[in-house]
N, C-alpha and C positions, 0 to 999 in steps of 0.2 A: 358453460363454466366456468367459474371464474380465474382471471389466471393472476397467478400469482407473482409478486412483484412487477406490476401489468405500469412502472414509466419505466423514462426514455433510461439508456444506462447509462449517458456517457452527455449532460446537460456543457458541454464545449464543445462538442462537434454533432447540434443536433440540423437532424432535416427531417421536414413533416412527412415525408415522405420513409414511412417504416414500417414493419411488422412483428411485434410480440410473436415469440415463437416457444413463452412456457407455457407448461403447462402438463397434461399430460403426453407421454409418451410410451412406447412399449419398449420393453428392459431383460437383457439378459445378462445376469452374471459368468462370464467364461473365467469358470476355475483352470483351464487349463490352457489360460491361451490362443487355442486351437480355432477361434470361430470364423479367422479367415481362411482356413485349410476348408472349413464347413459350411464356407460362402454364407458367412450370414451378413452378409452388404449386398444378397442379392432383394427383389423387392417382393418375394416369396417365399424369404427365411421369415420362420417362426420363429417368436418369444415368449416365453414363457411366464412373464409377471408386467408390473407398469411401475412407473416412476413417476415420480412429480418432478419435474424443472423448474424453478435450476438448485434444486438444493440436493447434497452428493447423495447416495443409498443408505452411505451412515449413518443418517440423522433422521432423526423421526420424522419430519417433515415433508421430506423423499418417499415418503411410505411403505420404504423397503427396511432403514432398521437394520442393517447387515453390520455389523462392529468387527468380521473378523476381515483379513487381508483379501483382498478382490486383483489381482495382477490385472485382469481385463476383464473391461466390463461395454455393453454393447447397447446403442440405443437407437429409435428405429420412430419414426411419422412419417403420415403425407400433409407435406404443401399444397398450395397451391396459388397462382402467381394472380390477385388479382384483374379485374379487366383493365383499368385504369391504371395500371405501371407494366400494363403489356406492350412491349416494345422499348423499356430499358433495361439498363442495364440491372443485374440484379447482385445486390453482396450479399455474403452470407457472414455473420456477424456471429464470435465466440465471444464473453466477457472475461471464461478464463475455465480452462479443463485439465485437471490434472491425472498426468502425465502428457506424454506422448499422444498425438491424437489424428485419425486418419478419417474422414471424410469423406462418405462414398454417396452420390443421388446417383438413383437410379439404378444402381449397378456399376457404375462407375465412379472408377477415384476421384475426387477434385483436387486433392491433396494432405498435405501434413502437415504437422507442428510439434515440436517439442520445448515444450516448457509447461507447470502446472500455475500459473499467477499470474500469465497478463494476456491481454484481449489479442485476437486474431482472425483475419478475414479470408474470405476466397473471393473471387467472382466466380458465379455459378453462373453462368447466363448463356453457355455452350451448352451446358449440362442437362438443361431444360427442356418439355416438350410441352404443349398444348394439353393444358386438363391437369389432373390430378401426380403428382410426380411423390416420388421416396426418399427418404433421407436417413440415412443411416450415418451414427457416429461409432468408431472404437475410439476408448480410448487402454491405451495399457500404461501402468502403475504400480510399480517398484520400490517402496519406500527406503528397503533396505540394500538396495540398488547404489553402491560409492561414487557413481558420478551423475548423480541423480539429488538436487537440494529438495527439502522436505519440510524444513523448518521446524515446526515445535510438533508436527507429527508424530505419533509413539511410533517406534522401528519394533517394540516391544507387543506380545498380543494383547497387554493390559495398557491404559495409560499410567505413566509414572512420572515421579516427581515432577519435573518441570515441562514434560512432554505430555499430547494429550491425544482429543480420536482423532483419524485418521480422515482425510477427505480425497474420495474419488471419485475421478470423472465428474462432467460438466460441476460446479459451482457458481457460475456466475449465469445471468439477461443470454438467450439466444434469442440475436433479431433477422430477421431482411432489410435493408434499404435498397432505394431504386433512385438511381441516377443516371441522367441521360448520358450519351457518347464523350463530350467533353466536362469533366467534373477535379473537383479540389479532391486532391489524394489527403495533403496532411498541408500543416502552416505551423509556423515556433514565433510566439506572440515575444517583444522587448521589449516592456517600458521600459521609458525612461524618462527617473524623478526631474530630474536636473533643465530638461527642453519644456517639460510637460506633453511630452508626445510619447506615439507608437511607432513600433514598427513591425512590419510585420513578413514574413519570408513563409511563402507558400509554396507546395510540387501544386503542380496541374496536371490532368489528363487532354492535351488538346490545347490550340492558340485561339488567343481573345484576348477582348478586354476582361480585367479581374479590376471588379469596383467592391470599397470593404469602407462601410459606415463604421463610426463610435459612435455612442447614445450613451447618457447619463441621465437616470431618472427618466426615460422617454425620450430625452431633448440629445435632438443633432448635435454632436460638437467635434463634429472631422469628418472629411470623408477624401478617398481617396481615388484613381482611377490610375491603371496603370496597364499598358499592354507587355500580353504576354504573347513570348515563344514557342512555338511545339517544343518540345520537350522542356524548354526549360525550368529553373525553377526564378520565381518573379520574388520581387523584394516591392514593398508599398512605405512607404509611409505618412503618418496623420497625425500634424501637431493638434492637440486638442483644447479648443474656446475655455474648456473649465479644466484646473483641478484640484482631486477630488486621492486624495494617497489613502489606501489600505494601508490599514493599524493592527494590532495587537488589540482585540475587541470587537473591529470596525471592519468588514470590510469593503465597503466603498465601491462594490464592482460596475464600472464600465458593460454597456451590449454589446457586442461585435457584431455583423451583418456583415457577410460577406456574402458574393454572387460573380460566377464563371460560365458563361454560354448557358442559363439555362438554368442552372445547378445554385442550388441557394444553402446556408451551412449559417447558423446562429450558432457564439460564443459569448465570450465572455472574458476580461483580463481587470486586474488591479495595479495598482500605479504604481506600485514598492518597487526597493533596492535593499539589496541583502548585505552588507560586509565585514571583511573582519578589518579592528584597526587596534593593534597591539590586542590587551587581554579582553576585548570587547567586541559586543556584539552588535550591531548596525545595523535598523530595521528602518530605512529613511534618514539616516542619519542620525538616530539617536538609537542612545544603549537599551538596548532592551534584555533584562533577569529574563531566560526561560526555562517558565514554572513546568516544567513537561511531567507526566503521568506517564508509563509503559501500557500502553494499548496492544492486546493482541489478536485483537480482531474473531475473538470465537464467541459463537452463543449454543445457550444450549439445547435449544432443538433445532437449528440451521445448523451446527457447527462453524464453517466456516461460511456459511451465506449467513446474514440480518434476515429477519424473519420477513421483516416491510421495513419500507421505504422510513418511514417513523424510526427505528430500531436507528437507526443508522447517526440518525441528529440527536438520540437519546442519550447517545456515548457522548458524545459531544457536552449534550446539556450538562449529564452527570461529571463530568470530570470539568466546567468549568465552575456550578453547584460548589466544588472543594477545592476552587481557587486557585485551580492550574489554567494558564494560560495555551496549552499546546500539548502535541505526546509524540514520542517510539511510537512510528508504528511498526510496531516490533514481529520480526525475523515471519514477515506475511505482503508481500504487496497488494492494498487496498484495492477496492473497487471503487471507479473514478465518483460514482456519486456521493461515497462517505466525502472524500477531497474536495467534491463541489460544498458542500455543507460549509468545511472546516476554509474554502477559500470564502463563501459567505460572510459567516460570526468572525473572519480576525483569528481563527483561530491554527495555530503554527503547530507545524508538524517535519517530519527527518524520516523522507523517504528510508526504505531498507529492503533487502531482499534476503530471501527465506532459505540462506547458504549452507546451514545444520543439514547434517546427511552428506553433500558433495566432498567431498577428501577434497582436502586444500593442502594436505601432502604431496600429494601426483599430480602434479603439473594439466594431467589430460587431462583433471577437473576441468578447467578454465574454459574449454569449449560450451557444455552445458553451460556454467554460471553468466560468461560475456555473455553469449547470443542475447537471452532473455533478458538481461540486465543494460544491454544497449533496449530494447524495445520498451523497458519503462523508461528508461532516461527516455526515449523520444515519445511517448502517448503522454509525459506528466509531466515535462517539461514547463509549457502553461500555467501551470497552479501556482498561486502566489502564497496560498497554503505553505510551500512548502520549501523550507529556510535551508535546508542542505541534504545532503547525502550520506547512505552508511550502504555501501553493498556486503561487509563482512560484519559479526558478532560474535569474539571470543571465538577465536581458532588458536581452540587446545588441542596437544600431543594426540596423534589416534596411533593408538599402539606400538606406543614410543614414541613415530615419527614423529618431528617438527618440519610443521607448516612451511610450504616451497615458497619463500619469500615473494617470487619473482611474478607470482601467480597475481599476489594484492598489490605488488606495483603497477604491474599491465589491468590490472582492474583500473586502480586510484587515475592512473593518466588518459586510461577510455573517458572515466568520466568526465572528467576536466577537458580532455577533446570535445568531446559532446557535447557541455553545460559549463563555460566560466567563467556561470554568473553566481553557483551559490558555489558553499568549501563543504569538502570532501571528507570526513573519515572512513578512513583503509578497511578497519578491522575495530568495533565498538569493545572497550573493556582493552582487547588483549588480539593477538603480541605487533604491534606498529610497524610498519616499515617507510611508508613513505602518509603523510596524514598533513588535511591542513589543519585539526584540531586535536588537540592530545588527552582525551577524553580517558577514565580509568572508570569501575564500576569495584566498589565498597560496601560490604554488609554488615561493616563492624557495626553494633547494637549497642553500642555505650557512648554515648554522646559527648562524653569527654574527650575519651579514646580517640573519638572519630575529631573530633575538631581542632585538635594537638597535632592530628596528622597533616592537614593542610595549614597551620597557621605560619611554616616554613613557608608557601609559596609564596605568601606576603612580605616575608621579612627579609627573604636571601633567595628567592625566586627556585627553589627547589622541589619538587614534587612528588609526596611519598607517593612508592608504585611499588604494588608488592609486584612488579613482574620485571624491577629495572635491569634483572639479567639480561633478558632476551629483547626492551626494545629501552632506548632513548628518548629522555625528553629534552627539546632545544626549545625550549623557552613560549611555546606554541596557546591559544588561545586555550583556555582547560575550562571542562565542566566534570561533575561524576553523573555520567548518565545513567547507572543505576546505583541508588543503594535503598534501605530501609528494605521492606520487603516482608515487616513484622507478620509476626504469624499473629492471626486471630481467628478462631474456630471456633463459634460456640457450641457446631453439629458433632465435636470427638464426643460429644456424650453419647454419640450413637457408635455402640461396639462394633458395628461393622463399618464404619468411617477413619481411614490413615488418612489426617493432614497433611501437608505438606510446606513449610516455609522456610523464613532462613532464619537462623538462632533459636536460645530460647524465646517460647512464647510469651508477654507480659501475664501477670491473673490477671489485672482490672483491668476496665479501662481507661480511668484515669493512669493508669503507670504505661499503657499502651499511649495516650496523646504527649504522656510530660516526654516520651521516648522520643514518637515523635516530634516534636518543638524538637526538641534537644538534637539531635542530627540533622533539620531541616535550617534551623539558624547558624549554623556553625558555616551552612551554604551561605546561607541570607547575607552572613556578617562577613565574609571575605570577599576583601578588593578585586581580588584578581579571579572571581571564580564566576562566569557569566553566564551559571544557568545546570542545574539540577534536572536527572526525573529520575522519580520514588517511583516500588515497585512495589506495586501493582495497582490498575484503577478500579478492576474487580477480580473475583474467583473462578479461576477455571477449572473445572471437576475439583481433583484431589490438589491441587495448589492454592491455597485459603490465608492467603497472604493479599488479599483488597481489600478497598475503601469499602469495597460494598462487593453483596454479594455477586454470584454467580446471574442470577436472574436480574442483577441492580437493584437490589433495593439496597437501600444503604445501611452496614453497619453501626456508625452513629450518627450523631447530630454532626452534620458539614460544615455548618458556621464555625463550626472552630476549625474545622482543618483550610475555610477559606481564609479565616484569617490568621492563620500561620501562613501559609503561603501566598498571601498578598501583601502582605506588606513593604515598604519598599529597600531592595538590597543592598549592599553598601556601593555596587558596580556603578549602581542607577545615576547615586547621585551627582 
């Protein structure tokens, strides 16, 4: 059987010694969440159906296609370690499993992980036996739990408004990795544009020589070897013989080879620096207007999971075709391979946490959010395409209760402590507590009203803000991080379909384009706006306000939007 999504899931941390576990698994929906009591983790447990991993059971590609709530699901399959990997440590990796995952091997519990969006790993070496082994995975997922982040997964039976089909259980690649006793656990890459150099801080298991070599276009451009003491973090510095800057539209990536005591990891980095200078957003010292689009990472047949590697690349291509230079990766942590293509193509993105569903009015909710958010910051720190972080989005009142401000402040401060190299927005749109950038969301549909609202930012430094009772603008760098959302839904001729979007829909294509141009021009012409983010790239289910349909076919001639979006912004002059 061909393996779905067969490519290595993380090009930024690649070992040759790995084994993809995607494909057919035994599967069981556990409606009463009683599977543990019934010992479904045992090797001889009986499962009543099959599923194609890594696709969630709600998706067509999984072969299950169940759209109802599934509080608990179980997976099981045989694994056997190839002879050439015996004697090595075996690491079991999951790209993402929603939400609370317990892993068993041969009936023994290996470990547990909470969080539905980030990668995790278990060392299963001591649980393995010769020959066939039975791997069992249990995923518990309750999107209606106020302490669990769900992003844009619908908390109602049906999709509605801007919430869509749910994702339960495994939804990214599962794989095995084989390493020697001494190996590279993780590393952070710190490029230095001013000195044309790169620093690597690595965490290692064991003592020995740590060797790092950088390449550009196949040519070695720097190398170093440092001695690592057992249990310590090691720092390596490489001066680069050639300077190739990472830029918007041109990734110019350097390759890295890291070696330690028989372990070899392939990686890459971009020579780039981001910083704020007053109202300007600088990439390598150059003012760059961020022409972003909202990308929510949903697919008609895979839901949260792209059906193919090519589909990931295509989402970037269609965005570029419309004249955008990046995206807000909205209410979802995207998979590393998508970020890899962003890095390669010079496509700027904002990393966001899918906070919706977690009750930000209750201080207890910080525990689930902060834990997974820290894992996200650590995993994706090295991606040059990520130009900023945004842990929360639109923290509206819940049942009349206002947000607990200390939650947002704590998550912001933690973000800055882990990553001081990027700006952080505490909560996109509202309600800001402490933030590097003051962004607003504005779905005003009249271009003239929209333009006039932001003229005072240039004339007297005041920002139009519908939520100024709850948040205070202090002259921070500014952009409108959601606007437009213009509804265009020819499918509404089908009486069974009720589409959703912002404001009154234009009556003609010409009216749509004129409205889009008017709204976008207002932001490009404002000398104190460093960017915009249009809602959105493609339709998702009932939300019909994309420039593309859900299947990624264009609704319009994209060259029109490319011309509108790509003209020089006032802040770039």
